[in-house]
Steps between C-alpha positions, in 0.01 A plus 500: 500500500623848414407832662426739209436871524321666194574873524222670301129449496412602144337251274823305422617486862163381619478245222844362593398473866179314402702266271753425770234436759311272252816300457519445871796431730605861546449782750392801292511864613355772263602859560295799394628859509144627556366432843133518377572243231669269753210530744238439223690186387519364852129561556359398164770252387489669159698776328195694376717785369752316287386143465123471570322166484782287639506368858823550691549177695511519882858365489616831350569749779460866393702782650559870451828503698805396288702379803214283617452357148873416461546355843606138461479508122743297291390605147402865440303575180467866417206601278482881535474729199839593354496859622458375859769224498771725629306662784345169590833322532634799704215410739558128477884490534519535883299179517704307244790277607726216390283204399235701323449407139364797298275472198392795297163459324481864376522567125646839429813725478571773752453858376816712466742227599371255230578219740332162496308410815765251629763768453290744700466246775869427496588865517268558805647197677864606423440847654422317824796266464286204414520245222230237449420262218232633266301359210225619274165338442344577154299361213148492348277512814180701529427526874132407465586172326775404752250569780239281327745215471526506117825314387780760471869476427760764606870535549712548814839645397803543728874479484471302829402151381393394852251791522350422158473129579343560843237743364422269219438222748309700760279692255411231239164336527243329281396848367830689508810368324841667536803475272847611622730732313823674589451796260368761735558783256308338217211396726464844661524697171259266325244546777542874495518590131206281407276743687615786264427279194152407647405868510588518128296183435206653680527807278494287195179332628351825605555643154331196348804417282450127492686181554776558241606823686486328842715209388757731346510715813553204733769347272697824473442552874682170564788624296513829690494324840765261395736760372494688826527194723797360302678840503457506884652149536191282471468189272305500179341161582357638829290742301357211298376340823233557752620830634543637149279379217261326747440813708490724200229299319288483819524866569447608142192290436330427836201701599617507866817696407510841659766626257301386199192673651691828522605470136144415383371811674765713333418347162139589556586861558477513879740702715773323703400652834139387444609148416730465802229632730276222367750242618390584854842476661625206298832559332586483132882470533563570131407870541794563734727241345498659151729791573726294728539234234602767246750643745651153528493464127686823447771390749557188285437664157200279428230601255143463635261662257179360650598621846599841358153538347331389822688764689401765252130400548512455879716792593453752218149437377587384152209355308498112481420519125811713432716268709385190308552684166857586599574148600374375172697759298841430660778414248500139378743251638583129529311298761 
């Protein structure tokens, strides 16, 4: 039996806690930053704000105090939005110690620094003189389907083989299958950049451009993701796996995708602020990741034309029609 702390009570964090509890054999603690959300989950055994309709088993203890959540934990899974990873770990770090295995389940790139989430975590730990093994959990996994027990396959990546093997063993169940990988860079960037491409795929659907356009967009999106990941030290084959192509196809085509939903709204002529308000507190990571991904691309001299057009739409109000036209009119080249 493992003692597992899930740090973050959004849809994905709650779904992971439910999946781990369903598997059985673990002591699960779920942390919520918001006291009212934690109290409601304890009382109703349901996350009505972020994952309504799914019962949280009694075996999942819900806390709003980070220290209390982490007490006695062996595996710590962080599931906070990317912009909150740094301040969250600054809060967690006094309660972290040798023996903790850290797993990042956040898909995104930090603003300004352009750091991946495991890099952010490592930097915060280093500032306190700590160094702990860390992995990343990623792959095609809508929270609602994981909570419902639909068969799902994801990746646990770490340069620490023991961490990856243990998480694979402790998290795998009849409904959740984990594959190990040591390419942390490729897995993290695949999980992050696919959200940017999903916004573009949503725009294509919102404009009513059809299946040909969507297939082309997804395919060229794979190429864009792969170029950046390889330039940053990732492996090409990783982007052909679950955390690359798998997650991209899911997020670009699934109706549960928040990033695709944002893109569809933009393609239909709605304003970004209005669309984000309609998400009711849920996060579409691709909106923030777009500029950070381009910052990383500039550092490594990598061309990302889809991401560039998404930034122009999201940050500068460019019309989606004009962005698509410019992508189509780019100079011809070999594939």
